[in-house]
C-alpha positions as CSV (number, residue, x, y, z in Angstrom):
1,M,174.4,70.8,36.4
2,R,174.5,72.8,33.1
3,Q,170.5,72.8,32.2
4,G,170.4,74.4,35.8
5,L,172.6,77.0,34.7
6,L,170.9,77.9,31.7
7,L,167.7,77.9,33.4
8,S,168.7,80.4,36.0
9,L,170.2,83.0,33.3
10,L,166.8,82.2,31.2
11,S,165.2,82.9,33.6
12,S,166.5,86.5,34.8
13,V,166.3,87.1,31.1
14,L,163.2,86.8,30.7
15,F,162.2,89.0,33.9
16,A,164.5,91.4,32.7
17,T,162.4,91.2,29.2
18,L,159.0,91.1,31.2
19,Y,160.2,94.8,32.6
20,Y,160.5,96.3,29.2
21,Y,157.3,94.3,28.3
22,A,155.3,96.2,30.5
23,T,156.0,100.0,28.1
24,L,154.6,98.0,25.3
25,M,151.0,97.5,26.7
26,H,149.6,100.5,26.2
27,P,146.7,101.3,27.2
28,L,147.0,99.5,30.1
29,S,148.3,100.4,33.4
30,G,150.3,99.3,35.8
31,A,147.8,97.8,38.0
32,S,146.2,96.1,34.9
33,I,149.4,94.4,33.9
34,F,150.0,92.8,37.4
35,A,146.4,91.7,37.3
36,W,146.7,90.2,34.1
37,R,150.2,88.6,35.2
38,V,148.5,86.9,38.3
39,V,145.4,85.8,36.1
40,L,147.4,84.0,33.5
41,G,149.8,83.0,36.2
42,L,147.7,80.7,38.0
43,P,147.1,77.9,35.1
44,A,150.9,77.9,34.7
45,L,151.7,77.5,38.3
46,A,149.0,74.4,38.8
47,L,150.9,72.8,35.8
48,L,154.1,73.3,37.4
49,I,152.4,71.7,40.7
50,T,150.8,69.1,38.7
51,R,154.5,68.0,37.5
52,A,155.5,67.9,40.7
53,R,152.9,66.4,42.4
54,G,152.6,68.7,45.0
55,W,148.5,69.0,45.8
56,D,148.7,66.7,48.6
57,E,150.4,69.4,50.4
58,I,148.3,71.9,49.1
59,G,145.1,69.8,50.3
60,R,146.6,69.4,53.3
61,I,147.3,72.9,54.2
62,A,143.5,74.2,52.6
63,G,142.2,71.6,55.4
64,R,143.8,73.6,57.9
65,L,142.7,76.8,57.0
66,T,139.3,75.9,57.9
67,R,140.5,75.7,61.8
68,D,143.8,77.8,62.0
69,L,142.9,81.3,61.7
70,K,146.4,82.3,62.4
71,L,148.1,80.5,59.2
72,L,145.1,82.0,57.4
73,G,146.2,85.2,58.8
74,L,150.0,84.5,57.6
75,L,149.0,83.3,54.3
76,V,147.0,86.2,53.5
77,C,150.1,88.4,54.8
78,S,152.4,86.5,52.8
79,A,150.1,87.2,49.8
80,A,150.2,91.3,50.4
81,L,153.9,91.6,51.1
82,I,154.7,89.5,47.2
83,G,151.1,91.1,45.3
84,V,152.8,94.6,46.4
85,Q,156.4,93.7,44.7
86,L,154.5,91.7,41.6
87,W,152.9,95.3,41.3
88,L,155.9,97.2,41.6
89,F,157.5,95.1,39.5
90,V,155.5,96.2,36.6
91,W,154.6,99.9,37.6
92,A,158.0,100.8,37.9
93,P,159.3,101.0,34.3
94,L,155.7,103.0,33.5
95,H,156.8,105.6,35.6
96,Q,160.0,106.5,35.6
97,K,161.3,104.6,38.3
98,G,163.2,101.3,37.0
99,L,166.1,102.6,38.1
100,D,165.0,102.9,41.6
101,V,163.7,99.3,41.5
102,S,166.6,97.7,40.5
103,M,168.9,99.7,42.9
104,G,166.2,97.8,45.4
105,Y,167.1,94.4,43.8
106,F,170.8,95.4,44.5
107,L,170.5,96.1,47.9
108,L,167.9,93.3,49.1
109,P,170.8,90.4,49.5
110,L,173.2,93.2,51.4
111,V,169.8,93.9,53.6
112,M,169.1,89.8,53.4
113,V,172.6,89.5,55.2
114,V,171.9,92.0,57.8
115,V,168.6,90.3,58.7
116,G,170.3,87.0,59.3
117,R,172.9,88.6,61.5
118,V,170.1,90.6,63.7
119,V,167.3,88.5,63.3
120,Y,168.6,85.0,63.5
121,R,172.0,85.8,64.7
122,E,174.1,84.5,61.8
123,R,177.3,85.4,62.0
124,L,178.6,87.5,59.2
125,T,181.8,86.5,57.5
126,A,185.1,89.1,56.7
127,V,183.9,89.7,53.2
128,Q,180.3,90.3,54.0
129,T,181.4,92.9,57.1
130,V,183.5,94.7,54.6
131,A,180.8,94.7,51.6
132,V,177.9,95.9,54.2
133,G,180.2,98.7,54.8
134,I,181.3,99.5,51.6
135,A,177.3,99.3,50.4
136,A,176.8,101.5,53.4
137,L,178.8,104.5,51.8
138,G,177.0,104.6,48.5
139,V,173.7,104.5,51.0
140,V,174.7,107.6,52.9
141,H,175.7,109.1,49.6
142,E,172.7,109.0,48.3
143,L,171.1,110.2,51.6
144,L,173.7,113.4,51.5
145,R,173.1,114.1,48.1
146,V,169.5,113.6,48.0
147,G,168.1,113.5,51.9
148,S,166.3,110.2,51.0
149,F,166.3,107.0,49.0
150,S,163.6,106.7,46.6
151,W,159.9,104.9,47.9
152,A,160.1,102.5,45.2
153,T,163.9,101.3,46.1
154,A,163.2,100.9,49.9
155,L,160.0,99.0,49.2
156,V,162.0,96.1,47.0
157,M,164.9,96.1,50.0
158,F,162.9,96.4,53.2
159,G,159.6,94.6,51.5
160,Y,160.8,91.3,50.6
161,P,162.4,90.5,53.8
162,P,159.6,90.3,55.9
163,Y,158.4,88.2,53.2
164,F,161.6,85.7,53.4
165,M,161.3,85.4,57.2
166,L,157.6,84.9,56.9
167,R,158.2,81.8,54.4
168,R,160.9,80.6,56.7
169,Y,158.2,80.8,59.9
170,L,155.5,78.8,58.0
171,R,157.9,76.3,56.7
172,I,155.5,75.2,53.8
173,G,157.1,74.1,50.2
174,S,157.3,76.7,47.9
175,Y,155.0,75.5,45.5
176,S,152.6,75.8,48.2
177,T,153.7,78.9,49.6
178,L,153.8,80.8,45.7
179,W,150.1,79.0,45.6
180,F,148.8,80.4,47.9
181,D,150.0,83.7,47.6
182,M,148.7,83.7,44.0
183,L,145.3,82.5,44.9
184,F,144.9,85.3,47.7
185,I,146.0,87.9,45.5
186,A,143.8,86.4,42.4
187,P,140.6,88.5,44.3
188,A,142.4,91.8,43.8
189,A,143.2,91.0,40.3
190,L,140.3,90.4,38.9
191,F,138.4,93.4,41.4
192,I,140.9,95.0,39.4
193,L,140.0,94.1,35.8
194,T,136.2,94.8,36.8
195,R,136.7,97.9,37.8
196,Q,138.7,99.6,35.5
197,E,137.8,102.8,33.5
198,F,136.7,101.2,30.5
199,S,136.0,97.3,30.4
200,V,138.3,94.4,29.2
201,V,136.1,94.2,26.5
202,A,136.1,97.6,25.4
203,Q,139.8,98.0,25.8
204,F,140.5,94.9,23.6
205,S,138.0,96.0,21.2
206,A,139.8,99.4,20.6
207,H,143.3,98.0,21.1
208,P,143.3,94.8,19.0
209,G,147.2,94.1,19.7
210,L,145.9,93.4,22.9
211,F,144.9,90.1,22.1
212,V,148.2,89.4,21.4
213,L,150.4,91.5,23.8
214,V,148.2,90.2,26.9
215,P,148.5,86.5,26.3
216,L,152.1,87.1,25.4
217,L,152.7,88.7,29.0
218,G,151.6,85.5,30.3
219,L,153.5,83.3,27.9
220,L,156.7,85.1,29.2
221,S,155.6,85.3,33.2
222,S,154.8,81.7,32.9
223,A,158.1,80.7,31.1
224,A,160.2,82.8,33.3
225,L,158.1,81.6,36.5
226,V,159.1,77.7,35.4
227,A,162.8,78.5,34.8
228,Y,163.3,80.0,38.0
229,I,161.9,77.2,39.7
230,S,163.0,75.0,37.6
231,A,166.9,75.7,38.5
232,S,166.2,76.1,42.0
233,R,165.6,72.7,42.2
234,L,168.3,71.8,39.7
235,L,171.0,74.1,41.3
236,P,173.0,73.5,44.6
237,L,171.6,76.4,46.7
238,G,174.9,78.3,46.9
239,L,175.3,78.9,43.5
240,F,171.5,79.6,42.6
241,G,171.7,82.5,45.6
242,I,174.6,83.6,43.5
243,L,173.2,83.5,39.6
244,G,170.4,85.7,41.7
245,Y,172.6,88.8,41.3
246,V,172.1,88.4,37.2
247,E,168.9,90.0,37.6
248,P,169.2,93.3,39.2
249,V,171.9,93.9,37.0
250,L,169.7,93.0,33.7
251,L,167.1,95.2,35.4
252,F,169.5,98.3,35.6
253,W,170.4,97.9,31.8
254,V,166.9,97.9,30.7
255,A,166.1,100.6,32.4
256,F,169.0,102.6,31.7
257,L,169.2,101.6,27.7
258,F,165.8,101.3,26.9
259,L,163.2,103.2,29.4
260,D,165.5,106.2,28.6
261,E,166.4,106.8,32.8
262,T,169.4,108.8,33.1
263,V,171.4,108.8,36.3
264,A,172.7,111.6,37.4
265,P,176.9,111.9,37.4
266,A,176.7,111.8,41.1
267,S,174.5,109.3,41.6
268,W,177.5,106.9,40.2
269,L,179.1,107.3,43.5
270,T,175.8,105.8,44.9
271,Y,175.7,103.1,42.2
272,I,179.4,102.1,42.5
273,P,180.2,101.4,46.0
274,I,176.7,98.8,46.1
275,W,178.0,97.5,42.7
276,I,181.6,96.1,44.3
277,A,179.7,95.5,47.5
278,V,177.2,93.1,45.7
279,S,179.8,91.8,43.7
280,L,181.9,90.9,46.8
281,V,179.5,88.9,48.4
282,A,178.5,87.0,45.0
283,G,182.4,86.1,44.8
284,E,183.0,84.7,48.0
285,G,180.0,82.9,47.8
286,L,180.9,81.7,44.2
287,V,184.7,80.8,46.0
288,R,182.6,78.9,48.5
289,W,180.4,76.5,46.0
290,V,183.7,76.0,44.1
291,R,185.3,74.3,47.4
292,A,182.3,72.6,47.8
293,A,182.3,71.1,44.2
294,R,185.3,69.7,44.8
């Protein structure tokens, strides 16, 4: 249990570090950083799958792809959905959208609660109902204040639910799904790296620091992934879900303290209700987990 807790917290810290790390990789663009993250992440994922002995399932799925075009289409769709999120994660800190993306991650669990109620007819608890109502106050305030939500916030909060719904529909193991996601994203990543204004060789020659920064990007990204997946296998699902709220908190403070993004005074009336709502949902989950663990 202790190891799982430490790994979950470590993954959140590493993902938050990666959020800031993207700003150090000048002159690489967000698209290039995304591409390197995918290319360097595949070997690490392959190692994880080997240790988990998950290649048999992947082999069976690969065999089905040759005769099941529907499955192929769904897996490509899954890769596209998560690929956009991976790109946004490293693009946002470079373009003053870090706070907007962190807001999306705060709202995502609440959107998932609503999706569960509407799509899967899951019943909301009293606390969840109150939390959604309080969060709605923050959302309405933001809409009244600026007339809309940031597209980056909307992309996170409305872009992830279809991905999770698709994964649930496919009923494929997490390692296998992630492998095919990354595998189908890889051609796009390689295309980005080969079609840049300056070639990879030219970039590295002009900026020797990239010889250290790019491999370190792969190390950070892979370590975060390993810690996250390992924690998911060691912790009860409820506790693992609660700890998932740590990451958006860290992303917010990274953007606020280190990326020079400011929160307008009026915006706090948007953030505070949403934070209260998230705290209620997380607190209820923690209470349930503690009771179940007794």
